[in-house]
Biopython code that builds the backbone (N, CA, C, O; Angstrom):
import numpy as np
from Bio.PDB.StructureBuilder import StructureBuilder

atoms = [
    (1, "MET", "N", (-10.961, -3.086, 14.069)),
    (1, "MET", "CA", (-10.824, -2.591, 12.699)),
    (1, "MET", "C", (-9.310, -2.653, 12.682)),
    (1, "MET", "O", (-8.770, -2.300, 13.730)),
    (2, "THR", "N", (-8.503, -3.049, 11.659)),
    (2, "THR", "CA", (-7.361, -2.572, 11.397)),
    (2, "THR", "C", (-6.834, -1.672, 10.638)),
    (2, "THR", "O", (-7.592, -0.976, 9.963)),
    (3, "ALA", "N", (-5.683, -1.512, 10.583)),
    (3, "ALA", "CA", (-4.781, -0.725, 9.870)),
    (3, "ALA", "C", (-5.428, -0.385, 8.456)),
    (3, "ALA", "O", (-5.722, 0.742, 8.056)),
    (4, "PHE", "N", (-5.609, -1.736, 7.701)),
    (4, "PHE", "CA", (-6.315, -1.658, 6.291)),
    (4, "PHE", "C", (-7.584, -1.391, 5.957)),
    (4, "PHE", "O", (-7.956, -1.002, 4.850)),
    (5, "ASP", "N", (-8.467, -1.656, 7.190)),
    (5, "ASP", "CA", (-9.923, -1.532, 6.789)),
    (5, "ASP", "C", (-9.934, -0.099, 6.940)),
    (5, "ASP", "O", (-10.683, 0.520, 6.184)),
    (6, "THR", "N", (-9.158, 0.622, 7.879)),
    (6, "THR", "CA", (-9.505, 2.088, 8.009)),
    (6, "THR", "C", (-8.967, 2.793, 6.851)),
    (6, "THR", "O", (-9.452, 3.876, 6.525)),
    (7, "ARG", "N", (-8.055, 2.295, 6.238)),
    (7, "ARG", "CA", (-7.438, 2.762, 4.784)),
    (7, "ARG", "C", (-8.659, 2.768, 3.789)),
    (7, "ARG", "O", (-9.062, 3.720, 3.120)),
    (8, "VAL", "N", (-9.217, 1.318, 3.857)),
    (8, "VAL", "CA", (-10.209, 1.304, 2.763)),
    (8, "VAL", "C", (-11.312, 2.628, 3.286)),
    (8, "VAL", "O", (-11.575, 3.508, 2.466)),
    (9, "GLU", "N", (-11.717, 2.664, 4.232)),
    (9, "GLU", "CA", (-12.840, 2.713, 5.076)),
    (9, "GLU", "C", (-12.499, 4.605, 4.629)),
    (9, "GLU", "O", (-13.330, 5.268, 4.009)),
    (10, "GLU", "N", (-11.452, 5.047, 4.997)),
    (10, "GLU", "CA", (-10.929, 6.631, 3.959)),
    (10, "GLU", "C", (-11.036, 6.713, 3.133)),
    (10, "GLU", "O", (-11.600, 7.698, 2.655)),
    (11, "LEU", "N", (-10.577, 5.754, 2.432)),
    (11, "LEU", "CA", (-10.759, 5.926, 0.846)),
    (11, "LEU", "C", (-11.725, 6.015, 0.065)),
    (11, "LEU", "O", (-11.699, 6.472, -1.078)),
    (12, "ILE", "N", (-13.007, 5.400, 0.882)),
    (12, "ILE", "CA", (-14.161, 5.380, 0.194)),
    (12, "ILE", "C", (-14.856, 6.495, 0.593)),
    (12, "ILE", "O", (-15.750, 6.978, -0.103)),
    (13, "ALA", "N", (-14.437, 7.060, 1.930)),
    (13, "ALA", "CA", (-14.783, 8.293, 2.575)),
    (13, "ALA", "C", (-14.731, 9.660, 1.393)),
    (13, "ALA", "O", (-15.501, 10.480, 0.893)),
    (14, "LYS", "N", (-13.569, 9.345, 1.357)),
    (14, "LYS", "CA", (-12.957, 10.446, 0.300)),
    (14, "LYS", "C", (-13.504, 10.581, -1.183)),
    (14, "LYS", "O", (-13.770, 11.521, -1.932)),
    (15, "HIS", "N", (-13.545, 9.211, -1.252)),
    (15, "HIS", "CA", (-14.121, 9.089, -3.420)),
    (15, "HIS", "C", (-15.359, 8.458, -2.599)),
    (15, "HIS", "O", (-15.045, 7.805, -1.603)),
    (16, "PRO", "N", (-16.612, 8.567, -2.877)),
    (16, "PRO", "CA", (-18.004, 7.931, -2.461)),
    (16, "PRO", "C", (-17.801, 7.316, -3.998)),
    (16, "PRO", "O", (-17.759, 6.107, -4.227)),
    (17, "HIS", "N", (-17.724, 7.991, -4.656)),
    (17, "HIS", "CA", (-17.796, 6.671, -6.370)),
    (17, "HIS", "C", (-17.435, 5.140, -6.313)),
    (17, "HIS", "O", (-17.943, 4.193, -6.913)),
    (18, "LEU", "N", (-16.524, 5.182, -5.515)),
    (18, "LEU", "CA", (-15.621, 3.985, -5.765)),
    (18, "LEU", "C", (-16.425, 2.837, -4.842)),
    (18, "LEU", "O", (-17.157, 3.126, -3.896)),
    (19, "THR", "N", (-16.101, 1.291, -5.371)),
    (19, "THR", "CA", (-16.809, 0.213, -4.803)),
    (19, "THR", "C", (-15.701, 0.254, -3.590)),
    (19, "THR", "O", (-14.633, 0.865, -3.572)),
    (20, "LYS", "N", (-16.239, -0.518, -2.663)),
    (20, "LYS", "CA", (-15.537, -1.588, -1.842)),
    (20, "LYS", "C", (-14.199, -2.018, -1.928)),
    (20, "LYS", "O", (-13.173, -1.622, -1.376)),
    (21, "ASP", "N", (-14.495, -3.156, -2.959)),
    (21, "ASP", "CA", (-13.511, -4.194, -3.815)),
    (21, "ASP", "C", (-12.739, -3.031, -4.676)),
    (21, "ASP", "O", (-11.522, -3.206, -4.742)),
    (22, "GLU", "N", (-13.174, -2.042, -5.247)),
    (22, "GLU", "CA", (-11.814, -1.085, -5.614)),
    (22, "GLU", "C", (-11.105, -0.395, -4.979)),
    (22, "GLU", "O", (-9.957, -0.096, -5.306)),
    (23, "ALA", "N", (-11.760, 0.011, -3.838)),
    (23, "ALA", "CA", (-11.011, 0.520, -2.884)),
    (23, "ALA", "C", (-9.841, -0.401, -2.204)),
    (23, "ALA", "O", (-8.739, 0.093, -1.964)),
    (24, "ILE", "N", (-10.108, -1.618, -1.940)),
    (24, "ILE", "CA", (-9.709, -2.666, -1.340)),
    (24, "ILE", "C", (-8.688, -2.670, -2.456)),
    (24, "ILE", "O", (-7.588, -2.436, -1.955)),
    (25, "LYS", "N", (-8.604, -2.837, -3.733)),
    (25, "LYS", "CA", (-7.691, -2.870, -5.081)),
    (25, "LYS", "C", (-6.512, -2.333, -4.940)),
    (25, "LYS", "O", (-5.353, -2.745, -4.995)),
    (26, "ILE", "N", (-7.113, -1.171, -4.718)),
    (26, "ILE", "CA", (-6.102, 0.505, -4.947)),
    (26, "ILE", "C", (-5.168, 0.309, -3.581)),
    (26, "ILE", "O", (-3.971, 0.587, -3.648)),
    (27, "VAL", "N", (-5.798, -0.216, -2.243)),
    (27, "VAL", "CA", (-4.842, -0.098, -1.110)),
    (27, "VAL", "C", (-3.846, -1.138, -1.234)),
    (27, "VAL", "O", (-2.669, -0.828, -1.048)),
    (28, "THR", "N", (-4.235, -2.642, -1.598)),
    (28, "THR", "CA", (-3.674, -3.745, -1.991)),
    (28, "THR", "C", (-2.070, -3.649, -2.514)),
    (28, "THR", "O", (-1.017, -4.036, -2.007)),
    (29, "GLU", "N", (-2.514, -2.680, -4.244)),
    (29, "GLU", "CA", (-1.780, -2.354, -4.835)),
    (29, "GLU", "C", (-0.392, -0.876, -4.015)),
    (29, "GLU", "O", (0.836, -0.885, -4.100)),
    (30, "LYS", "N", (-1.223, 0.062, -3.384)),
    (30, "LYS", "CA", (-0.236, 0.857, -2.625)),
    (30, "LYS", "C", (0.831, 0.047, -1.758)),
    (30, "LYS", "O", (2.028, 0.326, -1.830)),
    (31, "ASN", "N", (0.374, -0.907, -0.984)),
    (31, "ASN", "CA", (1.133, -1.303, 0.087)),
    (31, "ASN", "C", (2.105, -2.615, -0.966)),
    (31, "ASN", "O", (3.211, -3.056, -0.653)),
    (32, "LYS", "N", (1.634, -2.846, -1.698)),
    (32, "LYS", "CA", (2.547, -3.819, -2.658)),
    (32, "LYS", "C", (3.902, -2.805, -3.453)),
    (32, "LYS", "O", (5.045, -3.232, -3.608)),
    (33, "ARG", "N", (3.529, -1.716, -3.784)),
    (33, "ARG", "CA", (4.236, -0.633, -4.326)),
    (33, "ARG", "C", (5.207, -0.224, -3.056)),
    (33, "ARG", "O", (6.379, 0.055, -3.308)),
    (34, "LYS", "N", (4.844, -0.194, -2.015)),
    (34, "LYS", "CA", (5.636, 0.534, -0.952)),
    (34, "LYS", "C", (6.504, -0.589, -0.362)),
    (34, "LYS", "O", (7.635, -0.216, -0.052)),
    (35, "LYS", "N", (6.245, -1.771, -0.160)),
    (35, "LYS", "CA", (6.806, -3.054, 0.089)),
    (35, "LYS", "C", (8.287, -3.199, -0.666)),
    (35, "LYS", "O", (9.323, -3.677, -0.204)),
    (36, "GLN", "N", (8.035, -2.621, -1.993)),
    (36, "GLN", "CA", (8.851, -3.092, -3.114)),
    (36, "GLN", "C", (9.723, -2.316, -2.917)),
    (36, "GLN", "O", (10.880, -2.631, -2.638)),
    (37, "LYS", "N", (9.200, -0.941, -3.060)),
    (37, "LYS", "CA", (10.356, 0.338, -2.672)),
    (37, "LYS", "C", (11.209, 0.341, -1.643)),
    (37, "LYS", "O", (12.231, 1.015, -1.769)),
    (38, "ARG", "N", (11.000, -0.352, -0.491)),
    (38, "ARG", "CA", (11.250, -0.468, 0.956)),
    (38, "ARG", "C", (12.616, -1.367, 0.851)),
    (38, "ARG", "O", (13.680, -1.049, 1.382)),
    (39, "ASN", "N", (12.381, -2.612, 0.028)),
    (39, "ASN", "CA", (13.000, -3.719, -0.010)),
    (39, "ASN", "C", (13.906, -3.227, -1.198)),
    (39, "ASN", "O", (15.017, -3.698, -0.955)),
    (40, "GLU", "N", (13.963, -2.527, -2.328)),
    (40, "GLU", "CA", (14.784, -2.108, -2.945)),
    (40, "GLU", "C", (16.006, -1.150, -2.269)),
    (40, "GLU", "O", (17.202, -1.164, -2.561)),
    (41, "ARG", "N", (15.243, -0.237, -1.179)),
    (41, "ARG", "CA", (16.226, 0.658, -0.174)),
    (41, "ARG", "C", (16.817, -0.152, 0.279)),
    (41, "ARG", "O", (17.997, -0.021, -0.046)),
    (42, "SER", "N", (16.610, -1.214, 1.067)),
    (42, "SER", "CA", (17.562, -2.187, 2.171)),
    (42, "SER", "C", (18.233, -2.865, 1.231)),
    (42, "SER", "O", (19.387, -3.141, 1.558)),
    (43, "ASN", "N", (17.792, -3.329, -0.136)),
    (43, "ASN", "CA", (18.836, -3.955, -0.989)),
    (43, "ASN", "C", (20.145, -3.407, -1.462)),
    (43, "ASN", "O", (21.213, -4.013, -1.546)),
    (44, "LYS", "N", (19.784, -1.685, -1.869)),
    (44, "LYS", "CA", (20.780, -0.788, -1.849)),
    (44, "LYS", "C", (21.969, -0.781, -1.293)),
    (44, "LYS", "O", (23.026, -0.842, -1.921)),
    (45, "GLY", "N", (21.858, -0.708, -0.119)),
    (45, "GLY", "CA", (22.597, -0.697, 1.259)),
    (45, "GLY", "C", (23.729, -1.849, 1.542)),
    (45, "GLY", "O", (24.850, -1.815, 2.048)),
    (46, "ASN", "N", (22.566, -3.325, 0.741)),
    (46, "ASN", "CA", (23.731, -4.255, 1.184)),
    (46, "ASN", "C", (24.431, -4.385, -0.174)),
    (46, "ASN", "O", (25.629, -4.443, 0.106)),
    (47, "VAL", "N", (24.315, -4.444, -1.249)),
    (47, "VAL", "CA", (25.341, -4.416, -2.451)),
    (47, "VAL", "C", (26.462, -4.121, -2.220)),
    (47, "VAL", "O", (27.315, -4.912, -2.622)),
    (48, "ASN", "N", (26.968, -2.739, -1.406)),
    (48, "ASN", "CA", (28.434, -2.782, -1.545)),
    (48, "ASN", "C", (28.987, -3.555, -0.261)),
    (48, "ASN", "O", (30.165, -3.262, -0.055)),
    (49, "LYS", "N", (28.550, -4.304, 0.498)),
    (49, "LYS", "CA", (29.054, -4.493, 1.434)),
    (49, "LYS", "C", (29.682, -6.310, 1.098)),
    (49, "LYS", "O", (30.522, -6.725, 1.896)),
    (50, "ASP", "N", (29.446, -6.812, 0.492)),
    (50, "ASP", "CA", (29.883, -7.400, -0.145)),
    (50, "ASP", "C", (31.373, -7.829, -0.393)),
    (50, "ASP", "O", (31.647, -8.614, -1.300)),
]
sb = StructureBuilder()
sb.init_structure("model")
sb.init_model(0)
sb.init_chain("A")
sb.init_seg("    ")
for serial, (resi, resn, name, xyz) in enumerate(atoms, 1):
    if name == "N":
        sb.init_residue(resn, " ", resi, " ")
    sb.init_atom(name, np.array(xyz, "f"), 0.0, 1.0, " ", f" {name:<3s}", serial, name[0])
structure = sb.get_structure()
């Protein structure tokens, strides 16, 4: 089981009314936001180095 699958299962366990598809969508969107935020932070440090 991957970390992604684990997160989906934990989310379903915490919120039983969610379907598996809804939980996958939530986890995927969160991962995209985290990745975007991480990229913004790393680019912020590179802007002043030009």
